[in-house]
Biotite code that builds the C-alpha atoms (Angstrom):
import biotite.structure as struc

atoms = struc.array([
    struc.Atom([128.608, -37.870, 80.044], chain_id="A", res_id=1, res_name="MET", atom_name="CA", element="C"),
    struc.Atom([131.140, -36.165, 77.452], chain_id="A", res_id=2, res_name="ARG", atom_name="CA", element="C"),
    struc.Atom([128.938, -32.624, 78.152], chain_id="A", res_id=3, res_name="ASP", atom_name="CA", element="C"),
    struc.Atom([129.520, -33.303, 82.239], chain_id="A", res_id=4, res_name="VAL", atom_name="CA", element="C"),
    struc.Atom([132.893, -33.872, 81.542], chain_id="A", res_id=5, res_name="LEU", atom_name="CA", element="C"),
    struc.Atom([133.679, -30.414, 79.606], chain_id="A", res_id=6, res_name="LEU", atom_name="CA", element="C"),
    struc.Atom([131.770, -29.072, 82.397], chain_id="A", res_id=7, res_name="VAL", atom_name="CA", element="C"),
    struc.Atom([134.071, -30.380, 84.956], chain_id="A", res_id=8, res_name="LEU", atom_name="CA", element="C"),
    struc.Atom([136.911, -29.448, 83.106], chain_id="A", res_id=9, res_name="LEU", atom_name="CA", element="C"),
    struc.Atom([136.147, -25.999, 82.601], chain_id="A", res_id=10, res_name="GLY", atom_name="CA", element="C"),
    struc.Atom([135.394, -25.506, 86.274], chain_id="A", res_id=11, res_name="ILE", atom_name="CA", element="C"),
    struc.Atom([138.616, -27.390, 87.253], chain_id="A", res_id=12, res_name="ASP", atom_name="CA", element="C"),
    struc.Atom([140.498, -24.891, 84.290], chain_id="A", res_id=13, res_name="MET", atom_name="CA", element="C"),
    struc.Atom([138.966, -21.861, 86.261], chain_id="A", res_id=14, res_name="THR", atom_name="CA", element="C"),
    struc.Atom([139.999, -23.105, 89.571], chain_id="A", res_id=15, res_name="ALA", atom_name="CA", element="C"),
    struc.Atom([143.523, -23.636, 88.606], chain_id="A", res_id=16, res_name="VAL", atom_name="CA", element="C"),
    struc.Atom([143.513, -19.672, 86.569], chain_id="A", res_id=17, res_name="VAL", atom_name="CA", element="C"),
    struc.Atom([142.282, -18.741, 90.324], chain_id="A", res_id=18, res_name="ALA", atom_name="CA", element="C"),
    struc.Atom([144.991, -20.302, 92.202], chain_id="A", res_id=19, res_name="VAL", atom_name="CA", element="C"),
    struc.Atom([147.242, -19.380, 90.238], chain_id="A", res_id=20, res_name="LEU", atom_name="CA", element="C"),
    struc.Atom([146.788, -15.730, 90.572], chain_id="A", res_id=21, res_name="PHE", atom_name="CA", element="C"),
    struc.Atom([146.145, -15.979, 94.316], chain_id="A", res_id=22, res_name="THR", atom_name="CA", element="C"),
    struc.Atom([149.293, -17.210, 94.682], chain_id="A", res_id=23, res_name="GLY", atom_name="CA", element="C"),
    struc.Atom([151.176, -14.666, 92.595], chain_id="A", res_id=24, res_name="ALA", atom_name="CA", element="C"),
    struc.Atom([149.561, -12.004, 94.002], chain_id="A", res_id=25, res_name="VAL", atom_name="CA", element="C"),
    struc.Atom([150.512, -13.509, 97.299], chain_id="A", res_id=26, res_name="GLY", atom_name="CA", element="C"),
    struc.Atom([154.367, -13.518, 96.165], chain_id="A", res_id=27, res_name="MET", atom_name="CA", element="C"),
    struc.Atom([154.029, -9.888, 95.375], chain_id="A", res_id=28, res_name="THR", atom_name="CA", element="C"),
    struc.Atom([152.582, -8.604, 98.602], chain_id="A", res_id=29, res_name="THR", atom_name="CA", element="C"),
    struc.Atom([154.871, -11.648, 100.855], chain_id="A", res_id=30, res_name="GLY", atom_name="CA", element="C"),
    struc.Atom([152.430, -13.354, 102.568], chain_id="A", res_id=31, res_name="ALA", atom_name="CA", element="C"),
    struc.Atom([152.810, -16.165, 104.658], chain_id="A", res_id=32, res_name="ASP", atom_name="CA", element="C"),
    struc.Atom([155.231, -19.069, 103.025], chain_id="A", res_id=33, res_name="PRO", atom_name="CA", element="C"),
    struc.Atom([153.223, -21.897, 104.484], chain_id="A", res_id=34, res_name="ARG", atom_name="CA", element="C"),
    struc.Atom([150.242, -20.500, 103.018], chain_id="A", res_id=35, res_name="ARG", atom_name="CA", element="C"),
    struc.Atom([152.101, -20.224, 99.355], chain_id="A", res_id=36, res_name="GLN", atom_name="CA", element="C"),
    struc.Atom([153.073, -23.492, 99.607], chain_id="A", res_id=37, res_name="ASN", atom_name="CA", element="C"),
    struc.Atom([149.591, -24.869, 100.372], chain_id="A", res_id=38, res_name="ARG", atom_name="CA", element="C"),
    struc.Atom([148.412, -22.963, 97.376], chain_id="A", res_id=39, res_name="LEU", atom_name="CA", element="C"),
    struc.Atom([151.231, -24.075, 95.224], chain_id="A", res_id=40, res_name="MET", atom_name="CA", element="C"),
    struc.Atom([150.117, -28.058, 95.927], chain_id="A", res_id=41, res_name="ARG", atom_name="CA", element="C"),
    struc.Atom([146.661, -27.100, 95.383], chain_id="A", res_id=42, res_name="LEU", atom_name="CA", element="C"),
    struc.Atom([147.369, -26.002, 91.915], chain_id="A", res_id=43, res_name="ARG", atom_name="CA", element="C"),
    struc.Atom([149.558, -28.776, 90.944], chain_id="A", res_id=44, res_name="VAL", atom_name="CA", element="C"),
    struc.Atom([146.811, -31.667, 92.391], chain_id="A", res_id=45, res_name="SER", atom_name="CA", element="C"),
    struc.Atom([144.270, -29.497, 90.229], chain_id="A", res_id=46, res_name="LEU", atom_name="CA", element="C"),
    struc.Atom([146.685, -29.847, 87.357], chain_id="A", res_id=47, res_name="GLN", atom_name="CA", element="C"),
    struc.Atom([146.368, -33.465, 88.106], chain_id="A", res_id=48, res_name="GLY", atom_name="CA", element="C"),
    struc.Atom([143.088, -33.673, 88.025], chain_id="A", res_id=49, res_name="ILE", atom_name="CA", element="C"),
    struc.Atom([142.666, -31.741, 84.401], chain_id="A", res_id=50, res_name="ALA", atom_name="CA", element="C"),
    struc.Atom([144.769, -33.891, 83.357], chain_id="A", res_id=51, res_name="ILE", atom_name="CA", element="C"),
    struc.Atom([142.794, -36.819, 84.093], chain_id="A", res_id=52, res_name="ALA", atom_name="CA", element="C"),
    struc.Atom([139.794, -35.345, 82.526], chain_id="A", res_id=53, res_name="LEU", atom_name="CA", element="C"),
    struc.Atom([141.641, -34.952, 79.453], chain_id="A", res_id=54, res_name="VAL", atom_name="CA", element="C"),
    struc.Atom([142.386, -38.341, 79.288], chain_id="A", res_id=55, res_name="VAL", atom_name="CA", element="C"),
    struc.Atom([139.222, -39.318, 80.022], chain_id="A", res_id=56, res_name="LEU", atom_name="CA", element="C"),
    struc.Atom([137.895, -37.021, 77.497], chain_id="A", res_id=57, res_name="LEU", atom_name="CA", element="C"),
    struc.Atom([140.345, -38.672, 74.799], chain_id="A", res_id=58, res_name="LEU", atom_name="CA", element="C"),
    struc.Atom([139.073, -42.339, 75.683], chain_id="A", res_id=59, res_name="MET", atom_name="CA", element="C"),
    struc.Atom([135.608, -41.790, 75.166], chain_id="A", res_id=60, res_name="MET", atom_name="CA", element="C"),
    struc.Atom([136.191, -40.079, 71.939], chain_id="A", res_id=61, res_name="GLY", atom_name="CA", element="C"),
    struc.Atom([137.124, -43.592, 70.438], chain_id="A", res_id=62, res_name="ARG", atom_name="CA", element="C"),
])
């Protein structure tokens, strides 16, 4: 179970970086503000999932 959570955490962290990079590039090119807002909400959600996975991993370590 721990290995599955580690893989999910890795995937989630990669997704956070990808969304962050996409949003940063979009800000420099002057993309649609609604799309930028959607990307920001997605990034925050993904970060919340990453925190939950880390908490689960820490709880399993005890």
